[in-house]
C-alpha positions as CSV (number, residue, x, y, z in Angstrom):
1,M,-23.9,4.7,-2.9
2,N,-25.9,2.6,-5.3
3,T,-27.0,-0.5,-3.3
4,E,-29.0,-2.3,-6.0
5,I,-28.0,-6.0,-6.1
6,S,-27.3,-8.0,-9.2
7,R,-25.6,-11.3,-10.0
8,P,-23.2,-11.9,-13.0
9,D,-23.9,-14.5,-15.5
10,E,-23.4,-18.0,-13.9
11,K,-21.1,-19.3,-16.7
12,F,-19.0,-16.1,-16.4
13,V,-18.8,-16.6,-12.6
14,K,-17.4,-20.1,-13.1
15,E,-14.9,-19.2,-15.8
16,N,-13.5,-16.2,-14.0
17,R,-13.5,-17.3,-10.4
18,I,-15.9,-14.6,-9.4
19,S,-17.4,-14.7,-5.9
20,S,-20.9,-16.1,-5.8
21,R,-22.0,-13.3,-3.5
22,P,-24.2,-10.6,-4.9
23,V,-22.2,-7.7,-6.4
24,R,-23.1,-4.3,-4.8
25,G,-22.5,-1.0,-6.5
26,G,-22.7,0.0,-10.1
27,R,-19.0,0.4,-10.7
28,M,-18.0,-3.2,-10.0
29,R,-20.9,-4.6,-12.1
30,G,-19.5,-2.4,-14.8
31,C,-16.0,-3.9,-14.2
32,L,-17.4,-7.4,-14.6
33,L,-19.0,-6.5,-17.8
34,F,-15.9,-4.7,-18.9
35,L,-13.9,-7.9,-18.2
36,A,-16.2,-10.0,-20.3
37,L,-16.2,-7.6,-23.2
38,T,-12.5,-7.0,-23.3
39,A,-11.9,-10.8,-23.3
40,A,-13.9,-10.9,-26.4
41,V,-12.8,-7.7,-28.0
42,P,-9.3,-6.7,-26.7
43,A,-9.5,-3.2,-28.5
44,L,-12.2,-2.2,-26.0
45,A,-9.5,-2.1,-23.3
46,Q,-8.1,1.2,-24.4
47,Q,-9.6,4.0,-22.3
48,D,-8.7,7.6,-21.9
49,F,-8.7,9.4,-18.6
50,T,-7.9,13.1,-18.0
51,L,-7.2,14.2,-14.5
52,P,-9.0,17.5,-13.8
53,S,-7.1,20.6,-12.8
54,F,-6.2,20.7,-9.1
55,K,-4.8,22.9,-6.4
56,L,-1.8,21.4,-4.5
57,S,-0.9,22.5,-0.9
58,S,2.6,23.1,0.2
59,G,4.1,20.1,2.1
60,T,3.7,19.8,5.8
61,P,6.3,17.7,7.6
62,L,4.8,15.0,9.8
63,L,7.8,15.0,12.1
64,V,8.2,18.2,14.1
65,Q,12.0,18.7,14.4
66,S,12.9,20.4,17.7
67,G,16.2,20.3,19.6
68,S,16.2,16.9,21.4
69,S,18.1,13.7,21.7
70,G,16.6,10.2,21.3
71,A,14.2,11.7,18.8
72,V,12.6,10.1,15.7
73,V,14.4,12.0,12.9
74,G,13.0,10.0,10.0
75,Q,10.5,7.3,9.1
76,G,9.7,5.3,6.0
77,G,6.8,3.4,4.6
78,N,4.0,5.6,6.1
79,Y,1.1,3.3,5.2
80,T,-2.2,4.3,7.0
81,V,-5.1,2.1,8.3
82,A,-8.3,3.6,9.9
83,I,-8.9,2.5,13.4
84,P,-12.6,1.7,13.8
85,D,-13.3,3.6,17.0
86,G,-11.3,6.6,15.8
87,G,-7.8,7.4,14.9
88,V,-5.2,6.1,12.4
89,L,-2.6,3.4,12.5
90,W,0.6,4.2,10.7
91,L,2.7,1.2,9.5
92,L,6.4,2.2,9.1
93,N,9.0,0.1,7.4
94,N,11.6,1.8,9.5
95,I,12.3,4.6,12.0
96,W,15.5,6.6,12.2
97,L,16.4,7.6,15.7
98,G,19.0,10.3,16.5
99,E,19.6,13.8,17.7
100,S,17.6,16.7,16.4
101,R,19.5,20.0,16.6
102,E,18.2,23.6,16.9
103,D,19.7,24.4,13.6
104,G,17.4,21.9,11.8
105,Q,20.2,19.4,11.3
106,H,20.2,15.9,12.9
107,A,22.5,13.1,13.6
108,V,21.4,9.4,13.2
109,W,22.1,7.0,16.0
110,G,20.3,3.9,14.7
111,L,17.5,2.4,12.8
112,V,14.5,0.4,14.0
113,E,13.2,-2.0,11.4
114,G,9.5,-2.2,11.1
115,A,7.4,-0.1,13.5
116,A,4.1,1.5,14.1
117,A,2.6,4.8,15.4
118,I,-0.9,5.6,16.5
119,S,-2.7,8.9,16.0
120,R,-6.0,9.4,17.9
121,S,-7.1,12.0,15.4
122,T,-8.4,11.5,11.9
123,D,-7.7,15.1,10.9
124,P,-4.9,15.0,8.5
125,Y,-3.2,18.2,9.7
126,S,-3.4,17.0,13.3
127,Q,-1.0,14.1,12.4
128,S,2.1,16.4,12.3
129,G,4.1,16.0,15.5
130,S,1.4,13.9,17.3
131,L,2.3,10.4,16.3
132,A,2.6,8.1,19.3
133,Y,5.1,5.4,18.4
134,V,4.6,1.8,19.8
135,S,7.5,1.8,22.2
136,E,8.9,-0.2,25.2
137,E,8.9,1.1,28.7
138,N,11.9,3.3,28.2
139,G,10.4,5.0,25.2
140,W,12.4,3.2,22.5
141,P,10.3,2.3,19.5
142,L,9.6,-1.4,19.2
143,S,10.3,-3.5,16.1
144,L,6.8,-4.4,15.1
145,L,7.5,-7.9,13.6
146,S,10.6,-9.1,15.4
147,S,9.3,-9.7,19.0
148,D,10.3,-13.4,18.9
149,L,13.9,-13.5,19.9
150,K,14.3,-17.0,18.4
151,E,13.9,-15.6,14.9
152,Y,15.8,-12.3,15.5
153,S,18.9,-11.9,13.5
154,Q,21.2,-8.9,12.6
155,A,21.1,-10.4,9.1
156,R,17.3,-10.4,8.7
157,K,14.7,-7.7,9.0
158,F,10.9,-7.5,8.5
159,R,9.4,-4.3,7.0
160,P,5.6,-3.7,7.1
161,R,3.9,-2.6,3.9
162,A,0.2,-2.0,3.4
163,G,-2.4,-3.1,5.9
164,T,-6.1,-3.3,6.6
165,Y,-8.6,-3.9,9.3
166,A,-11.1,-6.8,8.8
167,G,-13.2,-9.0,11.0
168,G,-12.0,-7.4,14.2
169,R,-8.2,-7.9,13.3
170,Y,-5.4,-5.7,12.0
171,Y,-3.4,-7.1,9.1
172,A,0.0,-6.0,7.8
173,F,1.7,-7.4,4.8
174,Y,5.5,-7.3,5.2
175,S,8.8,-7.8,3.3
176,V,11.4,-10.2,4.5
177,L,14.8,-8.7,3.9
178,N,18.3,-10.0,4.3
179,N,21.4,-7.9,4.9
180,Y,24.6,-8.5,2.8
181,G,26.7,-5.6,4.2
182,P,27.0,-3.1,7.1
183,G,25.2,-0.2,5.3
184,F,21.6,0.9,5.9
185,Y,20.7,0.0,2.3
186,D,22.8,-3.2,2.0
187,Y,19.9,-5.6,1.9
188,F,17.7,-7.6,-0.7
189,R,14.2,-9.0,-0.5
190,V,13.8,-12.7,0.0
191,G,10.0,-12.9,0.4
192,Q,6.6,-11.5,1.5
193,G,4.3,-12.5,4.3
194,L,1.3,-11.4,6.4
195,A,0.9,-10.7,10.1
196,W,-2.0,-9.9,12.2
197,S,-3.1,-8.6,15.6
198,D,-6.2,-8.0,17.7
199,K,-4.9,-4.6,18.6
200,S,-3.7,-1.8,16.4
201,S,-0.5,-1.5,18.5
202,G,0.2,-5.2,18.4
203,P,2.0,-7.5,19.1
204,Y,1.7,-8.8,15.5
205,Q,1.9,-12.4,14.8
206,K,3.4,-13.6,11.5
207,I,1.2,-16.2,9.9
208,S,3.0,-19.6,9.5
209,V,3.5,-20.9,5.9
210,D,3.2,-24.4,7.2
211,G,-0.2,-23.5,8.7
212,G,-1.4,-22.5,5.2
213,G,-0.8,-18.8,5.4
214,P,0.1,-16.7,2.5
215,A,3.7,-16.3,1.6
216,W,5.5,-15.4,-1.6
217,N,9.2,-15.9,-2.4
218,D,11.8,-13.5,-3.8
219,I,10.9,-14.0,-7.5
220,E,7.1,-13.7,-6.9
221,P,5.4,-10.3,-6.7
222,A,5.9,-8.4,-3.4
223,F,2.3,-8.4,-2.5
224,G,1.5,-5.6,-0.1
225,S,3.0,-2.8,-2.1
226,A,-0.6,-1.3,-2.2
227,L,-3.9,-2.5,-0.9
228,L,-7.6,-1.8,-1.7
229,S,-10.7,-3.0,0.1
230,D,-13.4,-2.5,-2.5
231,E,-17.2,-2.3,-2.6
232,D,-17.5,-5.8,-4.1
233,G,-16.3,-7.5,-0.9
234,W,-12.8,-8.3,-2.1
235,V,-9.5,-7.1,-0.7
236,Y,-7.2,-6.3,-3.7
237,I,-3.4,-6.6,-3.0
238,Y,-0.9,-5.2,-5.5
239,G,2.6,-6.6,-5.5
240,R,5.7,-5.1,-7.3
241,V,7.5,-7.5,-9.6
242,M,10.4,-7.3,-12.0
243,T,9.3,-7.5,-15.6
244,E,12.8,-7.4,-17.0
245,P,16.2,-6.3,-15.6
246,G,15.7,-2.7,-14.4
247,K,12.0,-2.5,-15.0
248,Y,9.1,-3.2,-12.6
249,G,5.3,-3.5,-12.7
250,A,2.6,-4.7,-10.2
251,A,0.6,-7.8,-10.2
252,L,-2.8,-8.1,-8.5
253,A,-4.1,-10.6,-6.0
254,R,-7.5,-10.7,-4.2
255,V,-9.0,-12.5,-1.3
256,Q,-12.2,-12.2,0.8
257,P,-11.5,-10.4,4.1
258,E,-12.3,-13.4,6.3
259,D,-9.8,-15.5,4.2
260,L,-6.8,-13.2,4.5
261,R,-4.9,-15.8,6.6
262,L,-5.5,-18.6,4.1
263,G,-3.0,-18.7,1.3
264,E,-5.1,-21.1,-0.8
265,R,-7.9,-18.7,-1.0
266,Y,-5.9,-16.0,-2.8
267,S,-6.4,-15.7,-6.5
268,Y,-4.3,-13.7,-9.1
269,Y,-5.4,-11.7,-12.1
270,S,-4.2,-13.2,-15.3
271,V,-4.7,-12.4,-19.0
272,E,-3.2,-15.7,-20.0
273,A,-4.6,-18.3,-17.5
274,A,-6.7,-20.9,-19.4
275,T,-9.0,-21.0,-16.3
276,G,-10.2,-17.4,-16.8
277,A,-9.3,-13.9,-15.5
278,W,-8.5,-15.2,-12.0
279,T,-6.3,-18.1,-11.2
280,G,-5.0,-19.7,-8.1
281,D,-1.6,-20.1,-9.6
282,V,0.7,-17.1,-8.7
283,S,3.0,-18.0,-11.6
284,E,0.2,-17.0,-14.0
285,A,-0.2,-13.6,-12.5
286,S,-0.1,-10.8,-15.1
287,V,1.3,-7.2,-14.6
288,V,-1.7,-4.8,-14.3
289,L,0.3,-1.6,-13.6
290,E,3.5,-0.7,-15.3
291,N,6.4,1.2,-13.9
292,V,5.8,1.4,-10.2
293,P,8.1,1.6,-7.2
294,E,8.2,-0.6,-4.2
295,E,5.6,1.6,-2.4
296,F,2.5,3.2,-3.9
297,S,-1.3,3.5,-3.3
298,V,-4.6,2.5,-5.1
299,S,-8.0,3.8,-4.1
300,Y,-11.4,4.4,-5.5
301,N,-12.2,8.1,-5.9
302,E,-15.9,8.8,-6.1
303,F,-15.4,12.4,-7.3
304,L,-13.2,11.2,-10.3
305,K,-15.4,8.1,-10.8
306,S,-12.3,6.0,-11.2
307,Y,-9.6,4.1,-9.4
308,L,-6.7,6.3,-8.6
309,A,-3.1,5.1,-8.3
310,I,-0.4,7.5,-6.9
311,S,3.3,6.7,-7.1
312,L,6.7,8.3,-7.5
313,D,8.6,7.9,-10.8
314,Q,12.1,7.5,-9.3
315,A,13.8,8.4,-12.6
316,S,12.0,11.7,-13.2
317,G,11.2,12.6,-9.6
318,E,7.6,13.1,-10.6
319,V,4.7,12.0,-8.4
320,R,2.0,10.8,-10.8
321,A,-1.7,10.1,-10.5
322,R,-3.0,7.4,-12.8
323,Q,-6.7,6.4,-13.4
324,A,-8.5,3.2,-14.3
325,A,-12.1,2.0,-14.5
326,C,-11.4,-1.2,-12.7
327,P,-8.8,-2.4,-10.1
328,W,-6.9,-4.4,-12.8
329,G,-6.8,-1.5,-15.2
330,P,-5.9,-0.6,-17.9
331,W,-4.3,2.4,-16.3
332,S,-3.8,5.8,-17.9
333,E,-0.4,7.4,-18.3
334,G,-1.5,9.8,-15.7
335,A,-0.7,13.4,-14.7
336,V,2.0,14.9,-12.6
337,L,0.9,16.0,-9.1
338,L,4.3,17.4,-8.0
339,S,8.0,17.1,-8.8
340,C,10.8,16.4,-6.5
341,K,14.3,17.7,-6.6
342,E,17.1,15.2,-6.9
343,A,18.8,16.6,-3.8
344,D,15.7,15.8,-1.7
345,Y,16.2,12.0,-2.1
346,C,12.3,11.5,-2.5
347,E,10.6,8.2,-2.2
348,G,7.4,6.5,-1.0
349,A,4.7,8.7,-2.5
350,K,1.2,7.4,-1.8
351,E,-2.3,8.6,-1.1
352,H,-4.1,8.1,2.3
353,P,-7.8,7.4,1.6
354,V,-8.5,7.6,5.4
355,F,-8.1,11.4,5.1
356,A,-9.9,12.0,1.8
357,S,-12.8,14.6,2.0
358,D,-15.6,16.1,0.0
359,G,-16.4,12.8,-1.7
360,G,-12.8,12.4,-3.0
361,R,-12.6,15.9,-4.3
362,R,-9.8,16.5,-1.9
363,V,-7.2,13.8,-1.4
364,F,-4.1,13.6,0.8
365,L,-0.7,12.1,0.0
366,T,2.7,11.8,1.6
367,L,6.1,12.0,0.1
368,E,9.3,11.3,1.9
369,K,12.1,13.8,1.5
370,K,15.4,13.0,3.1
371,N,13.6,10.3,5.2
372,V,11.0,12.8,6.6
373,P,7.4,12.4,5.3
374,Y,5.6,15.5,4.0
375,L,1.8,15.7,3.8
376,Y,0.2,17.3,0.8
377,S,-3.4,17.8,-0.3
378,A,-4.6,18.0,-3.8
379,T,-8.1,19.6,-4.4
380,F,-9.6,18.8,-7.7
381,K,-11.6,21.5,-9.5
């Protein structure tokens, strides 16, 4: 990695709310320059990326379905966080429990909202069937964010989204959902928050809004849809937001790792704010990535020399990979990595940088089919 240190122009720092810390790495210095140039000459924002050809593996189910009762028969979310001393934390927005039959079919008994699993291996193919769910003494998976009985309600649920490890603590962004009916999908989002723990398995403590913690309401972006800890020292958090009825994009926030718990330290990328490219006013946040679902991923890929966003287009069933020179874009139209049959009820496609190998030449992604996550690898040529 290029470790040469440079500092952006002092005036540009002030106008664009850039950290006064030295900027490490050539790509982020390039992004700062790109930000300045495109502000003056908008036409320069148009870039063209072409994803190289690749070889895609067949999908490997992460859940090994064998005849048993009380089994985990489905799980959603499937965000990953590297555990510093080895292993992977899986943040799950829900777990489906039931009976797995010898014929491959299963019956669902119940749903645990918000959960976690630990794998002691960082080998992607060792994840299949080896996830240890954070459970109570009888083996029933625990709800990761509803440990306080005073706030528990059948009408409210908390679903973890993207997470990170910083400063000796684990952080998980989460959605607050309210039920309006008896069905599994009868809910609507009423806000976003952040929780933390000293241990990967929890318990996780939700950060109080009254204590200055970050929180966003139902009409603000759902920050935590994707997360990127970048070389410039910032944590970038993407949040899905409705741009017009039936259409969605993602806005972008950033914060220093040590300030994750402080809501006033977050800033938001904006192309319209009078104060510059970054503003402390969430209402001025711009959409940086169009047409994204509730869950997706963003990473920097050294092999591609670009940022890489992977998501599922629900309408077409295509899992697409899009590229950009900077975390805020502009993003390419992208290329199709794989297609999903309508009968598979696919959702939740995202990359897991914790498993990437060969300098990003080989990446790993999950895609949920009928509530079961499948692991794929894409090897670029």
